[in-house]
C-alpha positions in Angstrom: 1.5 -24.8 -0.1 2.3 -23.7 -3.6 4.6 -20.7 -4.2 1.8 -18.8 -6.0 -2.0 -18.7 -5.8 -4.3 -20.3 -8.3 -5.2 -18.2 -11.3 -8.2 -15.9 -10.9 -9.4 -12.5 -9.8 -9.2 -11.7 -6.1 -10.8 -8.7 -4.4 -8.9 -7.1 -1.5 -10.8 -7.5 1.8 -10.2 -4.2 3.6 -11.6 -5.6 6.8 -8.8 -8.2 7.0 -6.1 -6.1 5.3 -3.9 -3.2 6.3 -2.4 -0.4 4.2 0.0 1.4 6.6 3.0 3.6 6.7 5.8 4.7 9.0 7.5 8.1 9.2 10.0 9.4 11.6 9.1 12.3 13.9 11.8 14.6 15.1 14.3 12.0 14.0 13.8 9.9 17.1 10.4 8.2 17.0 8.3 6.4 14.5 4.8 7.5 13.8 2.6 4.8 12.3 -0.5 5.4 10.4 -2.8 3.7 7.9 -5.5 4.3 5.4 -8.9 3.1 6.6 -10.6 3.1 3.2 -9.0 1.3 0.2 -9.8 -1.2 -2.4 -7.9 -3.4 -4.8 -8.0 -6.2 -7.3 -5.3 -8.9 -7.8 -5.5 -10.7 -11.1 -3.4 -13.9 -10.8 -2.4 -15.2 -14.2 -1.0 -18.6 -15.2 2.4 -17.3 -14.2 3.5 -14.6 -11.7 4.7 -12.5 -14.7 1.2 -12.4 -16.2 -0.4 -11.3 -12.9 -1.4 -7.7 -12.0 -2.5 -5.5 -9.1 -4.6 -2.3 -9.1 -5.5 -0.5 -5.9 -6.9 2.8 -4.7 -6.8 4.4 -1.2 -8.9 7.4 -0.1 -6.6 10.2 1.1 -9.2 11.5 3.5 -9.2 8.1 5.3 -5.6 8.6 6.7 -5.4 8.0 10.4 -2.6 8.1 12.9 -5.0 8.0 15.9 -4.4 11.7 16.5 -7.0 14.1 15.2 -4.8 17.1 15.0 -2.0 15.3 13.2 -4.5 13.6 10.8 -5.9 17.0 9.9 -2.4 18.2 9.1 -1.7 15.1 7.0 -4.9 15.7 5.0 -4.0 19.3 4.4 -2.1 20.8 1.4 1.1 20.5 3.5 0.9 16.7 2.9 -1.8 14.8 0.9 -4.0 17.8 -0.1 -7.0 15.4 0.0 -9.5 18.0 -1.2 -7.6 18.4 -4.5 -6.1 14.9 -4.6 -8.7 12.6 -3.1 -7.1 9.3 -4.1 -3.8 7.5 -4.0 -3.5 4.8 -6.7 -1.2 1.9 -7.5 -1.0 -0.1 -10.7 1.5 -2.9 -11.1 3.8 -3.0 -14.1 5.7 -6.2 -13.3 5.9 -9.1 -10.9 9.1 -11.2 -10.8 9.8 -14.3 -8.7 12.8 -14.1 -6.4 12.5 -17.7 -5.1 10.3 -19.5 -2.7 7.3 -17.3 -1.8 9.2 -14.0 -2.5 8.6 -11.7 -5.4 9.5 -8.2 -6.6 6.4 -6.1 -7.4 7.0 -3.0 -9.5 4.3 -0.5 -10.2 3.2 3.1 -10.7 2.3 4.9 -7.4 0.3 8.1 -7.8 0.1 10.6 -5.0 -0.9 14.3 -5.5 -1.2 13.5 -9.3 2.5 12.6 -9.4 3.2 9.1 -10.7 6.5 7.3 -9.9 7.6 3.7 -10.3 8.1 2.0 -6.9 9.4 -1.5 -6.0 7.9 -3.6 -3.3 9.4 -6.7 -1.7 6.4 -9.0 -1.8 5.8 -12.3 0.0 2.9 -14.6 -0.8 1.8 -15.7 2.6 -0.6 -18.4 1.7 -3.9 -19.6 0.2 -6.9 -21.1 1.9 -10.6 -21.8 1.8 -12.9 -18.7 2.1 -15.7 -18.4 4.5 -17.9 -18.1 1.3 -18.7 -21.6 0.0 -16.7 -22.3 -3.1 -14.4 -19.3 -2.7 -10.7 -19.0 -1.7 -8.5 -16.5 0.0 -4.9 -15.5 -0.6 -2.5 -13.5 1.5 0.4 -11.1 0.7 2.7 -8.9 2.6 4.7 -6.2 0.9 7.0 -3.3 1.9 8.6 -0.4 0.1 10.3 2.9 1.0 9.6 6.2 -0.8 10.8 9.7 -0.5 7.7 11.8 0.0 9.3 14.7 -1.8 9.2 12.7 -5.0 5.4 13.0 -4.9 5.3 16.8 -4.1 4.7 16.2 -0.4 7.2 19.0 0.4 6.3 20.0 4.0 9.7 21.3 5.4 8.9 21.9 9.1 12.0 22.1 11.3 12.8 23.0 14.8 15.0 26.1 15.5 18.1 23.8 15.6 17.3 22.5 12.1 15.9 19.1 13.2 13.3 17.9 10.7 9.8 17.5 12.1 8.9 14.7 9.7 11.3 12.4 7.8 11.4 12.4 4.0 11.6 8.7 4.0 8.3 6.9 4.3 8.0 3.1 4.7 4.8 1.6 3.2 3.6 -1.8 4.5 0.9 -3.9 3.1 -0.8 -6.8 4.7 -3.4 -8.1 2.3 -6.1 -10.7 2.3 -8.0 -11.1 -0.9 -10.9 -13.4 -1.9 -12.0 -15.0 -5.1 -15.6 -15.4 -5.9 -17.0 -18.9 -6.3 -17.5 -20.1 -9.9 -21.1 -19.4 -11.0 
């Protein structure tokens, strides 16, 4: 296996990919959630440095498998999905770290606030697609953000001051993307 996929344009397969997050609840437990609707394009250049990623998630597709909590996360306390229907990412650089590991930097926009974020990215492999003549690539990436940096400022607390939701949010990507066969 090479340390980077063949050049080309790869479309994220949302059926075989996951865009998820982890937040602490009441300091003691982790709540996991994901976005069910998202899309993205990975353009692999001749070198990692000439490659790029763009992606969009639909804020209304957030799910934590709890309808009441999901409604709160969609509200203006958190994502404000009626006013800010999308979350976007556009890469600004990709730098090799060695082996299959890379540093992916890009602009993340939540609630119309754009901040640079850094993902630890691993290229997990390349293979033959189920579509004749196509190929698939895999990536896993993680980053950590402070939700307040994106104006997600809900400050719920218990009487003793314990935060209801952590400010730190871990974002985890598990991506399969496919190229189209040459015409």
